N, C-alpha and C positions, 0 to 999 in steps of 0.2 A: 504494500498498501503508502503511495507517494503523499506528501504532506504539500501540499499547495500552497502553502506559504516556503516553503522552501525552494520553490522553484521560480526560479528570474521571471518580471515578469516583462511581455515583449508588448512595444505595442507598436501598430501601421499607423500609415496615415491613408487617409482613403484618396484613392486616382483623381475626384475633384478636385479634394484642396490642394496634390502633387502639381497638376494640371495647372489653378490657378497661381504655382509660386512661379510656374515653367513662363509659363503669358506673361503674369506680373515682368519678371526678368528681363522676358525677351521686348517687349515693348520699351523698357527703360534703357538697356542695350543701344537699339535702335533710335532710340531719342536724343542720349547723351554719348553712346559710344562703350563699349567694352568693360575698355582701360578706366576710365570715369564713375563706373558705378562698384559700390562695394554690397557684401553680404547683409548687411545689417540696413542698407538703403532697400534691398530689396524686402526682406523681412515687412521691415516699414513701411513700403509703397503697398504689399499686401497686407498688411494689417495682418499678421501673423506672427504667435511669440517663438524666440528664438528655439526653444525646445521641439517646437512642431518645424521648424526649417531642418535642422538636424535628425530628429526620426526618420524626415523624407529623405535628406540627401546623406549620411554621415560624412564627408566629408566635403571639403570646396571640391577639390579635385574631381567628386561623384558629381556634382551639381553641376561642374562646366560641360562634363561628359555626354552628360543628358542634355543640357543647353545645345549639344551641336547635335 
């Protein structure tokens, strides 16, 4: 018998929220250029928590790859 409390909790973000983050980022990149946009700017514009961003994209590199 496994104890649920001892198992790590895993969270996933909905595809809709992931797509919202990507769309927001691509719009910002289009308006201001890739090199002028930070992850914090994307988080602010998408109106999401920083934790939500990193649940969807574990690293900046993984986020950039998704954007390509």
